[in-house]
Z-matrix of the N, CA and C atoms (Angstrom, degrees):
N
C 1 1.445
C 2 1.525 1 111.89
N 3 1.329 2 116.96 1 -36.25
C 4 1.467 3 119.39 2 -175.74
C 5 1.521 4 112.47 3 -102.30
N 6 1.300 5 119.29 4 13.64
C 7 1.451 6 121.06 5 173.87
C 8 1.509 7 115.58 6 81.39
N 9 1.312 8 117.94 7 17.39
C 10 1.452 9 120.84 8 173.92
C 11 1.514 10 116.89 9 78.69
N 12 1.312 11 119.55 10 6.69
C 13 1.459 12 121.28 11 178.88
C 14 1.512 13 112.11 12 -82.86
N 15 1.319 14 116.32 13 -176.45
C 16 1.453 15 121.82 14 177.48
C 17 1.526 16 111.21 15 -66.36
N 18 1.325 17 115.74 16 159.64
C 19 1.464 18 121.49 17 178.25
C 20 1.520 19 109.37 18 -124.23
N 21 1.326 20 115.94 19 163.90
C 22 1.463 21 121.52 20 -175.85
C 23 1.515 22 111.42 21 -88.18
N 24 1.319 23 116.05 22 135.40
C 25 1.459 24 123.54 23 174.07
C 26 1.520 25 108.60 24 -131.49
N 27 1.326 26 116.35 25 154.24
C 28 1.455 27 121.95 26 172.21
C 29 1.519 28 107.03 27 -99.05
N 30 1.327 29 117.08 28 130.31
C 31 1.461 30 120.05 29 176.34
C 32 1.521 31 108.17 30 -64.83
N 33 1.311 32 117.02 31 124.51
C 34 1.464 33 121.43 32 -175.10
C 35 1.522 34 113.40 33 -76.66
N 36 1.320 35 117.62 34 -14.09
C 37 1.460 36 120.46 35 -179.89
C 38 1.529 37 109.21 36 -89.14
N 39 1.332 38 117.44 37 125.74
C 40 1.468 39 120.01 38 179.79
C 41 1.528 40 111.93 39 -58.84
N 42 1.317 41 116.25 40 139.31
C 43 1.458 42 122.66 41 178.44
C 44 1.521 43 107.01 42 -144.63
N 45 1.336 44 116.26 43 108.58
C 46 1.465 45 120.82 44 -176.88
C 47 1.522 46 112.10 45 -61.77
N 48 1.330 47 117.86 46 -20.89
C 49 1.452 48 121.57 47 -178.82
C 50 1.528 49 113.18 48 -92.44
N 51 1.314 50 117.26 49 -7.26
C 52 1.461 51 120.65 50 -177.00
C 53 1.524 52 110.67 51 -86.45
N 54 1.307 53 115.36 52 147.59
C 55 1.461 54 122.05 53 176.84
C 56 1.523 55 106.96 54 -127.31
N 57 1.318 56 115.68 55 115.94
C 58 1.457 57 120.04 56 179.60
C 59 1.515 58 108.97 57 -113.70
N 60 1.308 59 116.08 58 117.29
C 61 1.462 60 120.94 59 174.41
C 62 1.516 61 107.72 60 -89.81
N 63 1.294 62 115.92 61 137.37
C 64 1.458 63 120.44 62 -179.61
C 65 1.514 64 109.21 63 -151.90
N 66 1.296 65 115.48 64 169.71
C 67 1.456 66 122.03 65 176.00
C 68 1.518 67 107.37 66 -112.61
N 69 1.308 68 116.58 67 134.75
C 70 1.460 69 120.78 68 -179.13
C 71 1.520 70 110.20 69 -112.66
N 72 1.312 71 115.74 70 146.26
C 73 1.455 72 123.03 71 176.84
C 74 1.514 73 108.24 72 -124.86
N 75 1.301 74 117.13 73 136.39
C 76 1.460 75 121.70 74 177.52
C 77 1.527 76 108.01 75 -85.65
N 78 1.337 77 115.60 76 105.46
C 79 1.459 78 121.76 77 -178.52
C 80 1.521 79 109.03 78 -132.54
N 81 1.312 80 115.82 79 165.12
C 82 1.462 81 120.15 80 178.53
C 83 1.525 82 110.00 81 -77.89
N 84 1.316 83 116.22 82 164.84
C 85 1.467 84 120.95 83 175.55
C 86 1.528 85 110.25 84 -58.91
N 87 1.331 86 117.03 85 -39.68
C 88 1.459 87 120.95 86 179.98
C 89 1.536 88 110.85 87 -63.80
N 90 1.325 89 117.02 88 -40.60
C 91 1.462 90 120.75 89 177.53
C 92 1.528 91 110.66 90 -65.08
N 93 1.329 92 116.25 91 -40.92
C 94 1.460 93 120.65 92 178.35
C 95 1.528 94 109.85 93 -59.26
N 96 1.317 95 116.71 94 -47.65
C 97 1.467 96 121.15 95 -179.54
C 98 1.529 97 110.60 96 -61.58
N 99 1.324 98 117.31 97 -39.83
C 100 1.458 99 121.13 98 178.64
C 101 1.531 100 110.94 99 -62.29
N 102 1.327 101 117.24 100 -46.35
C 103 1.465 102 120.55 101 178.73
C 104 1.527 103 110.05 102 -63.67
N 105 1.320 104 116.97 103 -44.05
C 106 1.466 105 121.78 104 179.90
C 107 1.525 106 109.95 105 -59.48
N 108 1.325 107 117.49 106 -44.31
C 109 1.467 108 121.33 107 178.46
C 110 1.529 109 111.07 108 -61.52
N 111 1.313 110 117.80 109 -37.16
C 112 1.461 111 121.37 110 -179.31
C 113 1.521 112 112.08 111 -67.39
N 114 1.314 113 116.88 112 -29.02
C 115 1.466 114 120.61 113 -177.45
C 116 1.522 115 112.80 114 -79.83
N 117 1.323 116 118.01 115 -13.39
C 118 1.456 117 121.14 116 175.20
C 119 1.512 118 114.29 117 70.62
N 120 1.312 119 114.73 118 -156.27
C 121 1.465 120 121.69 119 -173.86
C 122 1.517 121 113.41 120 -70.58
N 123 1.312 122 117.00 121 -18.09
C 124 1.466 123 120.22 122 -177.64
C 125 1.522 124 112.16 123 -56.46
N 126 1.322 125 116.34 124 -39.05
C 127 1.464 126 122.00 125 -177.79
C 128 1.533 127 109.04 126 -115.92
N 129 1.305 128 117.27 127 70.10
C 130 1.464 129 120.71 128 -171.77
C 131 1.525 130 114.24 129 -93.12
N 132 1.307 131 118.86 130 2.28
C 133 1.463 132 120.95 131 -178.62
C 134 1.525 133 110.92 132 -116.05
N 135 1.332 134 115.89 133 123.29
C 136 1.464 135 122.05 134 177.65
C 137 1.524 136 108.36 135 -88.59
N 138 1.329 137 116.09 136 136.87
C 139 1.460 138 121.58 137 177.03
C 140 1.523 139 109.32 138 -121.87
N 141 1.319 140 116.57 139 125.43
C 142 1.461 141 121.11 140 172.60
C 143 1.521 142 107.34 141 -87.06
N 144 1.318 143 115.87 142 127.93
C 145 1.459 144 122.34 143 -176.66
C 146 1.517 145 110.51 144 -108.40
N 147 1.322 146 115.99 145 173.50
C 148 1.457 147 120.30 146 173.33
C 149 1.527 148 108.43 147 -63.93
N 150 1.318 149 117.50 148 146.49
C 151 1.475 150 119.73 149 178.71
C 152 1.528 151 111.61 150 -58.57
N 153 1.324 152 114.97 151 151.59
C 154 1.465 153 122.17 152 175.71
C 155 1.524 154 106.94 153 -117.12
N 156 1.313 155 115.94 154 118.77
C 157 1.470 156 120.74 155 -178.14
C 158 1.530 157 111.85 156 50.89
N 159 1.327 158 115.89 157 40.37
C 160 1.459 159 121.53 158 177.63
C 161 1.517 160 115.48 159 79.81
N 162 1.331 161 117.14 160 -0.64
C 163 1.468 162 121.17 161 -179.89
C 164 1.525 163 109.34 162 -100.29
N 165 1.337 164 117.36 163 141.98
C 166 1.470 165 119.07 164 175.03
C 167 1.528 166 109.63 165 -58.44
N 168 1.313 167 116.49 166 144.98
C 169 1.463 168 121.10 167 179.60
C 170 1.521 169 109.34 168 -128.93
N 171 1.309 170 115.51 169 130.61
C 172 1.465 171 121.97 170 177.60
C 173 1.516 172 108.99 171 -137.15
N 174 1.302 173 115.96 172 158.30
C 175 1.461 174 122.18 173 173.69
C 176 1.510 175 107.60 174 -146.45
N 177 1.300 176 115.70 175 177.99
C 178 1.458 177 119.75 176 172.79
C 179 1.514 178 108.28 177 -132.98
N 180 1.326 179 115.32 178 153.88
C 181 1.451 180 120.91 179 -176.82
C 182 1.520 181 108.61 180 -151.54
N 183 1.298 182 116.33 181 -177.88
C 184 1.453 183 120.78 182 177.69
C 185 1.528 184 110.08 183 -76.27
N 186 1.328 185 117.38 184 145.53
C 187 1.465 186 119.89 185 178.71
C 188 1.528 187 113.16 186 -82.98
N 189 1.312 188 118.58 187 -3.86
C 190 1.465 189 121.43 188 -177.24
C 191 1.525 190 110.29 189 -119.25
N 192 1.334 191 115.65 190 155.94
C 193 1.461 192 121.41 191 177.79
C 194 1.530 193 108.52 192 -76.48
N 195 1.310 194 116.25 193 121.86
C 196 1.461 195 121.05 194 -178.51
C 197 1.526 196 112.34 195 -111.23
N 198 1.333 197 117.13 196 19.32
C 199 1.462 198 120.35 197 -176.36
C 200 1.521 199 112.40 198 -56.62
N 201 1.324 200 117.30 199 -32.27
C 202 1.465 201 120.09 200 -178.96
C 203 1.532 202 112.58 201 -86.44
N 204 1.328 203 116.66 202 2.36
C 205 1.459 204 120.87 203 -178.51
C 206 1.533 205 112.20 204 -118.35
N 207 1.327 206 117.40 205 22.75
C 208 1.454 207 120.88 206 179.81
C 209 1.519 208 109.22 207 -62.68
N 210 1.316 209 115.69 208 130.48
C 211 1.459 210 121.27 209 179.62
C 212 1.523 211 108.62 210 -137.23
N 213 1.324 212 117.22 211 150.11
C 214 1.463 213 118.83 212 178.80
C 215 1.518 214 110.79 213 -66.68
N 216 1.327 215 116.76 214 141.68
C 217 1.466 216 119.66 215 176.84
C 218 1.528 217 110.08 216 -74.66
N 219 1.320 218 116.13 217 158.10
C 220 1.462 219 118.82 218 172.24
C 221 1.523 220 107.94 219 -63.51
N 222 1.317 221 116.78 220 159.81
C 223 1.463 222 120.02 221 178.95
C 224 1.526 223 111.45 222 -59.00
N 225 1.338 224 117.41 223 -39.93
C 226 1.474 225 120.75 224 -178.76
C 227 1.524 226 110.78 225 -64.93
N 228 1.332 227 117.53 226 -42.75
C 229 1.461 228 121.03 227 -179.45
C 230 1.526 229 110.34 228 -67.96
N 231 1.331 230 116.82 229 -44.31
C 232 1.462 231 120.52 230 179.06
C 233 1.529 232 110.54 231 -61.00
N 234 1.320 233 116.92 232 -41.38
C 235 1.462 234 120.50 233 179.66
C 236 1.516 235 110.98 234 -63.69
N 237 1.322 236 117.30 235 -38.88
C 238 1.464 237 121.34 236 177.75
C 239 1.525 238 110.63 237 -64.49
N 240 1.327 239 117.16 238 -41.81
C 241 1.464 240 120.63 239 177.18
C 242 1.528 241 110.89 240 -62.96
N 243 1.318 242 116.60 241 -43.71
C 244 1.467 243 120.99 242 -179.80
C 245 1.525 244 110.50 243 -61.20
N 246 1.321 245 117.38 244 -46.23
C 247 1.467 246 120.60 245 179.11
C 248 1.523 247 110.47 246 -58.37
N 249 1.323 248 116.78 247 -45.96
C 250 1.464 249 120.47 248 -179.85
C 251 1.514 250 112.85 249 -61.67
N 252 1.324 251 117.05 250 -40.51
C 253 1.464 252 120.01 251 179.71
C 254 1.524 253 111.56 252 -69.47
N 255 1.321 254 117.12 253 -40.36
C 256 1.466 255 120.53 254 178.22
C 257 1.533 256 109.81 255 -62.05
N 258 1.328 257 116.54 256 -47.41
C 259 1.457 258 120.53 257 -176.76
C 260 1.527 259 112.87 258 -70.22
N 261 1.322 260 118.48 259 -35.04
C 262 1.462 261 120.01 260 -174.32
C 263 1.523 262 114.39 261 -94.01
N 264 1.323 263 118.22 262 -19.65
C 265 1.464 264 120.22 263 -176.80
C 266 1.524 265 113.64 264 -117.17
N 267 1.314 266 117.24 265 -4.31
C 268 1.456 267 119.91 266 178.32
C 269 1.514 268 113.70 267 65.58
N 270 1.325 269 116.95 268 25.83
C 271 1.466 270 120.50 269 177.79
C 272 1.524 271 108.39 270 -98.61
N 273 1.309 272 115.76 271 164.48
C 274 1.455 273 120.20 272 179.58
C 275 1.517 274 111.78 273 -76.62
N 276 1.312 275 114.56 274 161.11
C 277 1.465 276 120.38 275 179.77
C 278 1.526 277 111.75 276 -60.05
N 279 1.344 278 117.21 277 -38.87
C 280 1.460 279 120.84 278 -179.97
C 281 1.523 280 110.80 279 -63.22
N 282 1.342 281 116.99 280 -44.61
C 283 1.465 282 120.59 281 178.90
C 284 1.522 283 111.06 282 -65.02
N 285 1.322 284 116.83 283 -42.52
C 286 1.465 285 120.23 284 179.35
C 287 1.522 286 111.00 285 -63.37
N 288 1.335 287 117.41 286 -43.31
C 289 1.463 288 121.23 287 179.07
C 290 1.522 289 110.84 288 -64.07
N 291 1.339 290 117.30 289 -38.37
C 292 1.464 291 120.74 290 177.60
C 293 1.525 292 110.79 291 -65.23
N 294 1.330 293 116.93 292 -39.56
C 295 1.472 294 121.21 293 177.83
C 296 1.527 295 110.28 294 -62.24
N 297 1.325 296 117.07 295 -47.26
C 298 1.468 297 121.13 296 -179.93
C 299 1.528 298 109.65 297 -63.15
N 300 1.329 299 117.13 298 -42.36
C 301 1.465 300 120.42 299 179.59
C 302 1.527 301 111.44 300 -62.87
N 303 1.329 302 117.16 301 -42.59
C 304 1.468 303 120.53 302 179.12
C 305 1.527 304 110.79 303 -63.87
N 306 1.317 305 116.70 304 -40.61
C 307 1.460 306 120.85 305 178.85
C 308 1.523 307 111.22 306 -67.15
N 309 1.321 308 116.70 307 -24.97
C 310 1.463 309 121.63 308 179.89
C 311 1.526 310 110.76 309 -92.74
N 312 1.306 311 116.73 310 23.12
C 313 1.451 312 120.53 311 176.83
C 314 1.510 313 114.04 312 75.95
N 315 1.340 314 116.25 313 25.58
C 316 1.459 315 120.16 314 177.59
C 317 1.507 316 114.52 315 92.67
N 318 1.333 317 117.03 316 0.47
C 319 1.461 318 120.34 317 178.49
C 320 1.523 319 109.99 318 -73.32
N 321 1.298 320 116.90 319 147.95
C 322 1.458 321 123.05 320 -179.32
C 323 1.527 322 110.50 321 -60.91
N 324 1.311 323 116.26 322 137.22
C 325 1.469 324 121.56 323 173.79
C 326 1.511 325 107.67 324 -104.16
N 327 1.301 326 115.02 325 136.66
C 328 1.465 327 120.53 326 -179.76
C 329 1.516 328 110.92 327 -68.43
N 330 1.307 329 116.18 328 152.40
C 331 1.453 330 121.36 329 174.48
C 332 1.522 331 110.84 330 -75.41
N 333 1.289 332 115.18 331 179.89
C 334 1.459 333 121.38 332 -177.50
C 335 1.519 334 110.56 333 -66.10
N 336 1.344 335 116.15 334 133.24
C 337 1.453 336 119.63 335 179.14
C 338 1.524 337 111.82 336 -115.66
N 339 1.333 338 116.83 337 -6.81
C 340 1.464 339 119.67 338 179.91
C 341 1.510 340 108.35 339 -147.72
N 342 1.316 341 116.44 340 165.54
C 343 1.471 342 120.83 341 175.97
C 344 1.479 343 107.69 342 -154.31
């Protein structure tokens, strides 16, 4: 679906110096489980996060360290990430693209392709 490029993961090990930008959706536990099941073994680790606006927050990520497997995302995937960051964090497209590129090991992140 995303053209075979790298995908986004959250590092499961806490790091007080790390900053992870993400987009959150308010969904039920049942919806979360359904999405998690659809993603398969790739995202086999559940992470409980700090609450957001008083609501419990959870995500899922890979159970293994993939630092040595960083790959650039496809243009379509990078553009989707950029759109989500712009809409959810109020940052500019250039800043969002730079964030995605840095997370992808310095590879270029595509600009917005949809709105």
